N, C-alpha and C positions, 0 to 999 in steps of 0.2 A: 524554394523549399526553407522553411525554417531550420536553424540548428536544433531545437530544443522544442517539446510538445508546450504548450500553455499550462499542463499540468506541470511540468518542470520548472518554468516561470516561475509559477507561483508558492512553488518551495522554495526558491532561491531567496523570494522577496520574503518569507515567514522567516527567513533565518538570521533574518536582521534582528528580531526581538530577542535572539537567542543571544548573537554574538552581543548585544549591547548586557545583557547581564553576565555574560565572558568578561567585558573588558572592564565593567565595574568591579568586579571582582579581581581582578588583575589587578586594576590601581588601587583597591584596597590593601591586597598583598603586598604589593610596594611601598605602602605610605606607612600600614601599621598592621603586619601579619599575626602579631599576637593578640595583641588588644581586639581587633576586629575578626578574630578567627570564628565565630559564629556567624557573622554576616556572612563573611567569605564562603563558608559551608552553604550556607542556607541559598546563596547565587549560584554557587555552581548546583546543587542539587535540583533549585528551578529549571536551569539550563539544561541540564538532562532531560527532565521530564518534558519538557517542551520540544527538545529536537527528536525523541522518540515520535510525540505526537506529530510533529510534522512529516516525519517519515510516514506513519502511519497512514495519514492525512493524503500524501503524494501518490502512494502506492493506490488507494483509494479513488484518487483521482484522474490518475492514468487509467484506470479502466474505464472509469466513468467515459472519458473522452472516447476511448475507442468504442464503447457503445454506443455513444451519441452518434458517432462517425456513422455508423451502420445504418441508422434511419435517415439520417442528414443528407447520404450520400447514396441513400437506395443500393446499398450492397445486396445482391445476391445472397440468398440462404445456403447455394448448392455445397459449399465448401466448410458450411458451420460445424464444429465439433457437437458432438449430442450431448458432451458434459456441459457447453453454454446454456442449451436447452434447459438441463437440469437445474441448474444454478439461477436461471431465469424464476421458474416456480417452485423451487425447490421446499419453502416452508407449507406449501399447498400439498405438494408431494409428502413430505415429512409428516404431515397432519392424517392422510389418508394411508399411510404405513404404518402409523403408532394407535390407528383405531381398529377394535375387533369387531364391535357390533354390525352387522350388516347393513340395517337402516342407516345409520351414521356414517357407515362408508359410503354407502350410494350418495348421501348428501352431502359430504367433501367431494365427491368425484363430480355432482354438477357443479357445486361453488366452482371449483378447477377448470371447468368447460365454460363456465360463464366468463369468468375472470382471465383467463390464460388459453385460450384454444386457439386465437388469432397466430398466438408467437410459433405455435407448435405445426409449423410447415417447412418443408427444405425447397420451397420453389418458391420466386419472387424475393423482393425485399422487406424486411418489417413492416407490417402493417402501421405500426405507433411506437412510441419511444420505449425501448426495455426498462423496465422499473429498477434504475441503477441501486436503490436503497436496499431492495430486495435481494439482490444480486450479491450486493457486498456482505450481506449478514453473516456475521461470524467469524470476519477477518479482523484481528484486533490483536496486541503485543505483536509488532511487526519483525520477529525473528526472522533468520534468513529462509529457515524449513518452511514458515507459515507463507512468505512471500513467496517462494516457488510455487506451494501449494495453491495460492492464489491465483497465480497465472495458470495455472494446470487449468482452471475453470474456465478458461480460452480455447483451450486445446495448445496452447504453448508449452510444449515438452521439454523444448532445448533451451530454455533458460540457462539452466546452469552450466551447460555446454558453451553457449553465446557469450554467456557473462564471463565464464574465466578465459576463453580465448578472447576476448577485449581488455579484460585486466591482468592477464598474465602472470607476471610474478607478483602482484600487487591483490590477485586474487583471494589466496587465503588469509592474509591481511586485512583485507577488506570485509568479508565475510564475517569474521570473528569480529571486527571492531563492533559489526552492527549486532550481532548476537550479543557484545560486551553492553553495548547501550541498552537495547533493550533490557537484559537482567538487571542491570544497575537500575533503569527504571521503575521497573519489578520491587526491586529490593526496598526502594525509597517510598513506593505508593504503600507496603505494608508495614513503613515505620521503623526499617532497619537505618539507626542513627550511624551506623559505620558507612554507608551505602555513599560513597561521593567522588568526586574528582577535583583535580586542580586546576585553576583556570588554564594553565597550559594543556591540561590533559582534555580538557572539556575543547580548546583550540584546536587539537586534534582530530577529538571526534568530531567536530563541525566538518572538518576540512576532508575525512574521509566518506564521512555520509554523505555527503555532496559528491562527492566522486561515484560512489555508489551509486545514486540518484539517478546522477547523471549517464552513466554506464550504462543502468538497467534503462534509462528513457531512450538511449540510442537502440539497443539491440531489441526492445520490445517494438519500438516505432517501426523499425525495419521489418521485423518478422509481421508485424501488422498490414505494412504497404505491401510486403510481398504477398501476403493470402487475401487480404480485403480492400484497404483504401490507405491513403495518406493520412495521418494525425500531426503531421508538423511541418 
């Protein structure tokens, strides 16, 4: 069995471009910290935005890996949380919920039945691949609370406790860094000129975020294997 999922391996590979920006900024800081101040700041801001984006992509890809495994390995639907069914079809279900006219409601129900009826059974495996793009819709800006809610979509309600047990004394500093990363990224995206980190701070961000993802990979993959099938 592999130590990590393919989603985590892809995340680690993408960290190289973040590290490239950080390393270049650190070199500029060593040689000309005052004269190259703006360039250093821009490089670090770019690294923060990339790192946050790669964190978001990793969480989505981990979910996609899990969903794809259900059809690839013909996992029976007996123990699947009802939440997962909702998130498969939530775009269509929300349209029905938000519609008042009976004629239009009926039309949307027929659209739902035509599109998604095959998914809605608790017997046998899924007959076709789960639409991961629809399932992942609404997950963005991966603060820790949002990541926890994302895993709730699968019925994984013990994620926070499992992560805390794995990280132990590093749990709070790690979670706080994830939130700080996303908050800084949002400030940068909204044009806050003061939102940035030094090359040394970016290095710490990269290290802690990688540890967070590695630990998340371990606890989620273990839970998924226990309940459904192996994904690493």
